[in-house]
Structure formats: structure tokens, C-alpha cells
PAVO-24964 format. One record per residue (C-alpha): residue in one letter; residue number from 1; x, z, y negated. Coordinates in Angstrom, 2 decimals, m for minus. Layout:
% residues N
   type   seq      east        up     north
      A   NUM         X         Z         Y
...
//
This chain:
% residues 189
   type   seq      east        up     north
      X     1    m32.45     22.13     51.82
      X     2    m31.77     19.17     49.51
      X     3    m34.35     20.48     47.07
      X     4    m32.64     23.87     46.90
      X     5    m29.28     22.17     46.42
      X     6    m30.74     20.03     43.57
      X     7    m32.30     23.08     41.93
      X     8    m29.01     25.00     42.10
      X     9    m27.09     22.02     40.68
      X    10    m29.65     21.66     37.88
      X    11    m29.17     25.32     36.95
      X    12    m25.37     24.95     37.05
      X    13    m25.57     21.81     34.86
      X    14    m27.93     23.60     32.45
      X    15    m25.62     26.63     32.21
      X    16    m22.61     24.36     31.65
      X    17    m24.46     22.47     28.89
      X    18    m25.49     25.71     27.22
      X    19    m21.86     26.88     27.36
      X    20    m20.52     23.71     25.70
      X    21    m23.35     23.68     23.17
      X    22    m22.68     27.33     22.32
      X    23    m18.98     26.62     21.86
      X    24    m19.78     23.59     19.71
      X    25    m22.15     25.67     17.58
      X    26    m19.49     28.33     17.00
      X    27    m16.84     25.70     16.14
      X    28    m19.19     23.88     13.77
      X    29    m20.08     27.14     12.03
      X    30    m16.40     28.13     11.61
      X    31    m15.38     24.63     10.50
      X    32    m18.27     24.17      8.05
      X    33    m17.75     27.62      6.52
      X    34    m14.05     27.02      6.00
      X    35    m14.78     23.56      4.60
      X    36    m17.19     25.08      2.07
      X    37    m14.52     27.55      0.91
      X    38    m12.00     24.71      0.60
      X    39    m14.47     22.65     m1.43
      X    40    m14.93     25.50     m3.91
      X    41    m11.16     25.93     m4.28
      X    42    m10.67     22.17     m4.56
      X    43    m13.29     22.02     m7.31
      X    44    m11.36     24.67     m9.23
      X    45     m8.14     22.73     m8.72
      X    46     m9.76     19.54    m10.02
      X    47    m10.87     21.43    m13.15
      X    48     m7.32     22.72    m13.67
      X    49     m5.98     19.20    m13.17
      X    50     m8.40     17.85    m15.77
      X    51     m7.33     20.54    m18.23
      X    52     m3.63     19.86    m17.64
      X    53     m4.17     16.13    m18.05
      X    54     m6.15     16.64    m21.26
      X    55     m3.43     18.93    m22.60
      X    56     m0.75     16.38    m21.73
      X    57     m2.68     13.58    m23.44
      X    58     m3.28     15.73    m26.52
      X    59      0.40     16.61    m26.67
      X    60      1.46     12.96    m26.36
      X    61     m1.01     12.02    m29.09
      X    62      0.38     14.77    m31.29
      X    63      3.90     13.53    m30.53
      X    64      2.88     10.03    m31.62
      X    65      1.34     11.40    m34.83
      X    66      4.58     13.21    m35.64
      X    67      6.54     10.03    m34.84
      X    68      4.33      8.11    m37.26
      X    69      4.80     10.72    m39.99
      X    70      8.54     10.66    m39.38
      X    71      8.65      6.86    m39.58
      X    72      6.64      6.91    m42.82
      X    73      8.98      9.52    m44.31
      X    74     12.06      7.55    m43.23
      X    75     10.68      4.31    m44.67
      X    76      9.60      6.03    m47.88
      X    77     13.04      7.56    m48.31
      X    78     14.71      4.23    m47.68
      X    79     12.40      2.49    m50.18
      X    80     13.06      5.18    m52.80
      X    81     16.82      4.80    m52.39
      X    82     16.58      1.00    m52.58
      X    83     14.23      0.89    m55.55
      X    84     15.83      3.66    m57.54
      X    85     19.37      4.61    m56.52
      X    86     19.31      7.42    m59.07
      X    87     16.38      9.13    m57.37
      X    88     16.24     12.85    m57.91
      X    89     18.30     14.72    m55.27
      X    90     15.45     17.21    m54.79
      X    91     13.06     14.44    m53.76
      X    92     15.65     13.00    m51.35
      X    93     16.34     16.42    m49.82
      X    94     12.59     16.96    m49.42
      X    95     12.20     13.70    m47.47
      X    96     15.29     14.47    m45.36
      X    97     13.99     17.97    m44.61
      X    98     10.64     16.53    m43.50
      X    99     12.37     13.95    m41.30
      X   100     14.48     16.70    m39.68
      X   101     11.41     18.90    m39.23
      X   102      9.43     16.05    m37.60
      X   103     12.31     15.37    m35.20
      X   104     12.47     19.05    m34.21
      X   105      8.68     19.26    m33.78
      X   106      8.67     16.09    m31.70
      X   107     11.23     17.61    m29.32
      X   108      9.05     20.69    m28.83
      X   109      5.87     18.65    m28.44
      X   110      7.55     16.31    m25.93
      X   111      8.65     19.31    m23.86
      X   112      5.07     20.65    m23.89
      X   113      3.67     17.26    m22.85
      X   114      6.18     16.95    m20.00
      X   115      5.37     20.52    m18.91
      X   116      1.64     19.73    m18.79
      X   117      2.39     16.57    m16.78
      X   118      4.51     18.57    m14.33
      X   119      1.71     21.14    m14.07
      X   120     m0.74     18.32    m13.30
      X   121      1.55     16.87    m10.61
      X   122      2.09     20.29     m9.02
      X   123     m1.65     20.97     m8.90
      X   124     m2.36     17.45     m7.62
      X   125     m0.22     18.12     m4.56
      X   126     m2.64     20.83     m3.43
      X   127     m5.68     18.78     m4.43
      X   128     m4.47     16.10     m2.03
      X   129     m3.92     18.75      0.64
      X   130     m7.47     20.06      0.23
      X   131     m8.76     16.46      0.36
      X   132     m6.92     15.94      3.67
      X   133     m8.35     19.24      4.91
      X   134    m11.86     18.10      4.00
      X   135    m11.37     14.79      5.82
      X   136    m10.06     16.45      8.98
      X   137    m12.84     19.04      9.06
      X   138    m15.52     16.40      8.47
      X   139    m14.14     14.29     11.31
      X   140    m13.98     17.30     13.60
      X   141    m17.62     18.21     12.89
      X   142    m18.68     14.66     13.73
      X   143    m16.66     14.76     16.96
      X   144    m18.12     18.16     17.85
      X   145    m21.60     16.66     17.48
      X   146    m20.68     13.86     19.86
      X   147    m19.15     16.38     22.27
      X   148    m22.42     18.29     22.28
      X   149    m24.40     15.13     22.99
      X   150    m22.08     13.80     25.68
      X   151    m21.13     17.20     27.13
      X   152    m17.50     16.07     27.37
      X   153    m15.17     19.06     27.46
      X   154    m12.11     17.01     26.58
      X   155    m13.85     15.77     23.43
      X   156    m14.78     19.34     22.52
      X   157    m11.15     20.41     22.91
      X   158     m9.87     17.43     20.93
      X   159    m12.39     18.04     18.12
      X   160    m11.43     21.71     18.12
      X   161     m7.75     20.75     17.78
      X   162     m8.58     18.49     14.83
      X   163    m10.60     21.35     13.28
      X   164     m7.76     23.79     13.86
      X   165     m5.28     21.36     12.25
      X   166     m7.57     21.02      9.23
      X   167     m7.92     24.79      8.95
      X   168     m4.12     25.23      9.09
      X   169     m3.71     22.58      6.38
      X   170     m6.35     24.28      4.25
      X   171     m4.89     27.76      4.71
      X   172     m1.50     26.40      3.69
      X   173     m3.07     24.94      0.54
      X   174     m4.72     28.29     m0.24
      X   175     m1.31     29.95      0.09
      X   176      0.32     27.19     m1.97
      X   177      2.48     26.05      0.93
      X   178      2.99     22.33      0.79
      X   179      2.14     20.53      4.02
      X   180      1.50     17.45      1.96
      X   181      1.83     14.07      3.62
      X   182      2.48     11.18      1.25
      X   183      1.54      8.76      4.03
      X   184     m1.90     10.32      4.55
      X   185     m2.39     10.70      0.79
      X   186     m1.78      6.99      0.29
      X   187     m4.34      6.15      2.99
      X   188     m6.93      8.54      1.51
      X   189     m6.03      7.79     m2.13
//
């Protein structure tokens, strides 16, 4: 009778293990697939961030070049007036027009540079969110592996909750809904 009882218990244990392992396999497949999609999107975001940062740097460099030209024109005008007070009015007006033009161009270039910086910061918010998603999904996959080895249901449920949280965070990032946590970003950054 004890042998029959042991055989029945072995079959029950085996069925229970297969059930947990099957659930783990499904969760790992869902989590890994979603993580792959998030990694592709995050890669695209990183490229857009790099472009925005390059555009901002180019704009600031252009702003500095215009500032230098303006300073040279201002100094040249001042030197002309000091060296030759009777300088031709046409030459003076030409320098003043250039100085005014440089000031106007600098204002436009500064606005462009600030816009590119804002664009970078806006994109970075979702990059951080995808990074947090990646971290949560990676942790959940590791915990699912341990749940499969230990056959602990509570660990499977906890790992599934972590995976679900990561998927929600990632879906929000795909939909450009900010669930950004500065605290978590500082830890991961």
C-alpha cells in the first residue's frame, strides 16, 4: 500500500512540476519577447537622442561663431571710430547692420539650440523608462528561472508580478505616457 501511495505522490509531484515549468516557460517567452521589442524601440530612441544632442551642440557652436563675428565687428567699429572719427558713414552703417544682423541670428540660433536640448530631454525621459523596463524584465526572467528550479509557486507569482509591472512600464513608454521615476533613474543612472 505504501508503494502505491508513493507512486501516486510521485505522479502528483511530477504533474505539479510540469505545471509550474509550463507556466514559467510561457511567462519567460512573453517577457523575453516584450523585452526584445522594447530593446528595438529603445535603440531607436537612443539614436534620436544622439541626433538631438548633435544638433544642439552644432547650434551652440554656430551661436558661438556668430557671437565671435559680432564681437569682431563691434571691436572693429569701435577701433574705426577711435582711429578716424571722420570715418565714412557708409562703412559705419555697414558695421552696425552686421552687428544687428548677428544679434538677430544669434537669437534664432539660441532658440534652435534650446529646442534641440528640450527635444533631447523629452526623449531621454522615455529612454530611462525603457531602461527601467529592461531591468525589471531581466530580473523577472532570472526569478522565473529560480522558480522553475525550486518549484516555489509564490516565487513564480512574484516574478510574474515583476514581469507584469515591467510590461506595463514598457507599454506606457511605447504610448509616450510618462511613468518615469526619478528615484529609480538615479539608481540605474
